[in-house]
Legacy VTK file of the C-alpha trace (Angstrom):
# vtk DataFile Version 3.0
C-alpha trace
ASCII
DATASET POLYDATA
POINTS 193 float
-2.051 -49.922 -16.380
1.645 -49.801 -17.365
0.784 -50.614 -20.981
-1.785 -47.780 -21.078
0.820 -45.378 -19.667
3.327 -46.457 -22.345
0.752 -45.921 -25.096
-0.068 -42.454 -23.735
3.617 -41.526 -23.647
3.993 -42.714 -27.243
0.981 -40.608 -28.285
2.498 -37.508 -26.646
5.810 -38.185 -28.399
4.036 -38.529 -31.753
2.047 -35.315 -31.133
5.312 -33.417 -30.528
6.747 -34.936 -33.706
3.623 -33.881 -35.619
3.918 -30.292 -34.362
7.560 -30.178 -35.491
6.589 -31.418 -38.955
3.854 -28.803 -39.186
6.340 -26.089 -38.247
8.567 -27.159 -41.150
5.780 -25.944 -43.438
6.701 -22.369 -42.492
9.851 -22.703 -44.569
8.198 -24.618 -47.392
5.458 -22.018 -47.874
7.543 -18.916 -47.057
5.926 -17.601 -43.905
6.972 -16.845 -40.352
4.927 -16.730 -37.185
5.716 -13.898 -34.778
3.553 -13.914 -31.679
0.072 -14.549 -32.983
0.620 -13.007 -36.420
1.601 -14.788 -39.620
3.866 -13.000 -42.100
4.433 -14.049 -45.701
7.300 -12.872 -47.833
6.191 -10.014 -50.142
6.776 -12.037 -53.313
4.670 -14.847 -51.936
1.820 -12.479 -51.040
1.847 -11.001 -54.552
1.763 -14.461 -56.095
-1.083 -15.535 -53.789
-3.180 -12.524 -54.854
-2.979 -13.685 -58.478
-4.576 -16.991 -57.442
-7.592 -15.559 -55.607
-10.933 -16.274 -57.270
-12.943 -13.121 -57.938
-16.070 -12.851 -55.765
-18.377 -12.718 -58.800
-16.876 -15.912 -60.244
-17.014 -17.565 -56.853
-20.724 -16.834 -56.455
-21.623 -17.655 -60.072
-19.838 -21.008 -59.837
-21.339 -21.947 -56.448
-24.048 -24.568 -56.402
-27.537 -23.230 -55.735
-27.885 -25.618 -52.778
-24.717 -24.194 -51.208
-26.088 -20.682 -51.579
-29.465 -21.675 -50.104
-27.841 -23.202 -47.004
-25.788 -20.089 -46.162
-28.456 -18.610 -43.816
-28.691 -21.906 -41.925
-24.929 -22.111 -41.467
-24.685 -18.516 -40.283
-27.680 -18.865 -37.969
-25.664 -21.482 -36.046
-23.413 -18.618 -34.991
-26.134 -17.276 -32.658
-26.197 -20.287 -30.291
-22.416 -20.658 -30.663
-21.760 -17.135 -29.389
-24.235 -17.755 -26.569
-22.440 -21.015 -25.683
-19.102 -19.180 -25.766
-20.413 -16.540 -23.371
-22.102 -18.982 -20.976
-19.138 -21.366 -20.886
-16.663 -18.540 -20.305
-18.756 -17.156 -17.441
-19.153 -20.668 -16.009
-15.424 -21.331 -15.888
-14.668 -17.809 -14.628
-16.918 -18.371 -11.592
-16.838 -22.118 -10.941
-13.202 -22.895 -11.728
-12.184 -20.388 -9.043
-14.386 -22.202 -6.533
-13.119 -25.674 -7.560
-9.519 -24.472 -7.873
-9.296 -25.714 -11.462
-6.885 -23.908 -13.816
-8.787 -21.835 -16.393
-8.788 -22.833 -20.041
-7.152 -20.165 -22.194
-9.612 -19.346 -24.955
-6.857 -18.088 -27.280
-5.202 -21.519 -27.214
-8.302 -23.023 -28.814
-9.937 -20.339 -30.935
-7.397 -19.536 -33.627
-8.439 -17.195 -36.397
-5.614 -16.607 -38.856
-6.664 -17.803 -42.314
-8.023 -14.384 -43.292
-4.365 -13.407 -43.872
-4.143 -15.743 -46.864
-4.081 -13.585 -49.991
-5.164 -16.450 -52.255
-8.604 -16.427 -50.609
-11.323 -14.025 -51.723
-13.360 -12.074 -49.123
-16.126 -14.712 -48.964
-13.621 -17.529 -48.455
-11.849 -15.478 -45.772
-15.126 -14.867 -43.947
-15.953 -18.586 -44.140
-12.513 -19.397 -42.732
-13.052 -16.995 -39.827
-16.362 -18.758 -39.117
-14.788 -22.235 -39.200
-11.779 -21.213 -37.099
-14.097 -19.707 -34.505
-16.650 -22.519 -34.464
-14.212 -25.444 -34.369
-12.005 -23.646 -31.856
-15.053 -22.945 -29.716
-16.011 -26.626 -29.688
-12.468 -27.560 -28.587
-12.498 -24.803 -25.937
-15.848 -25.962 -24.548
-14.693 -29.593 -24.632
-11.632 -28.727 -22.536
-13.759 -26.842 -19.996
-16.124 -29.823 -19.834
-13.194 -32.244 -19.525
-11.749 -30.357 -16.567
-15.190 -30.212 -14.985
-15.613 -33.958 -15.473
-12.167 -34.576 -13.977
-13.235 -32.679 -10.880
-16.736 -34.129 -10.471
-16.686 -37.574 -12.048
-13.222 -38.826 -13.055
-14.308 -42.337 -13.992
-13.749 -43.887 -17.406
-16.772 -45.189 -19.274
-17.399 -48.908 -19.663
-18.365 -48.437 -23.313
-15.898 -47.386 -26.006
-15.740 -43.672 -26.838
-14.895 -42.440 -30.331
-12.967 -39.444 -29.025
-11.092 -39.176 -25.745
-10.673 -35.693 -24.315
-7.400 -34.415 -22.872
-8.148 -35.341 -19.243
-9.563 -38.831 -19.783
-6.305 -40.713 -19.309
-6.188 -39.527 -15.666
-9.601 -41.007 -14.865
-10.180 -44.065 -12.720
-11.177 -47.363 -14.231
-14.866 -48.148 -14.516
-15.865 -50.354 -11.582
-12.707 -49.709 -9.516
-14.468 -48.728 -6.288
-11.346 -49.001 -4.096
-9.286 -46.571 -6.150
-12.279 -44.239 -6.391
-12.410 -43.938 -2.611
-8.619 -43.640 -2.269
-7.706 -41.414 -5.208
-10.697 -39.137 -5.883
-9.222 -36.103 -4.096
-5.822 -36.621 -5.736
-7.344 -36.783 -9.234
-9.527 -33.728 -8.570
-6.344 -31.727 -7.992
-4.129 -33.212 -10.728
-4.275 -30.664 -13.513
-0.621 -31.014 -14.463
-0.121 -31.681 -18.158
2.439 -34.469 -17.674
LINES 1 194
193 0 1 2 3 4 5 6 7 8 9 10 11 12 13 14 15 16 17 18 19 20 21 22 23 24 25 26 27 28 29 30 31 32 33 34 35 36 37 38 39 40 41 42 43 44 45 46 47 48 49 50 51 52 53 54 55 56 57 58 59 60 61 62 63 64 65 66 67 68 69 70 71 72 73 74 75 76 77 78 79 80 81 82 83 84 85 86 87 88 89 90 91 92 93 94 95 96 97 98 99 100 101 102 103 104 105 106 107 108 109 110 111 112 113 114 115 116 117 118 119 120 121 122 123 124 125 126 127 128 129 130 131 132 133 134 135 136 137 138 139 140 141 142 143 144 145 146 147 148 149 150 151 152 153 154 155 156 157 158 159 160 161 162 163 164 165 166 167 168 169 170 171 172 173 174 175 176 177 178 179 180 181 182 183 184 185 186 187 188 189 190 191 192
């Protein structure tokens, strides 16, 4: 258990280091983040606009198969919006009852690439779609993870490819004594430490 805790602490340290490295890119690519907005220097924005592919060229150079799959991709938005609505309502009602802290949607669904002047309108729209869809999946995963922590905080016996944010707090598979002793404690432990 101590070794697992050490590994988790190392992962958190590396994640912080990664975020610091990503922030250094602000200087390298001449932008600043203020609140939730991204601001480029004027010269940089002008230069970016010269790099944007014209919509006509973009469409004419697209593969026919890519064009034919566009309706399928965009149709996926219908169930995604429904899932967003249902999951948000679920956590709004049930998390109050279970006394689980709510997941902040804005921390997961980040839509900011449309501010990039080197993208044409189609690319910007695609980036909005991807930012929404991938953020939605992460948002739903966090809601599900908190729900699982409350109802069934037991690790799986089989290996998982991806571990969600709450998994490290779960009890070991087969540890019936700790399950009886610590279930209530784990159901209430939503601290991020």
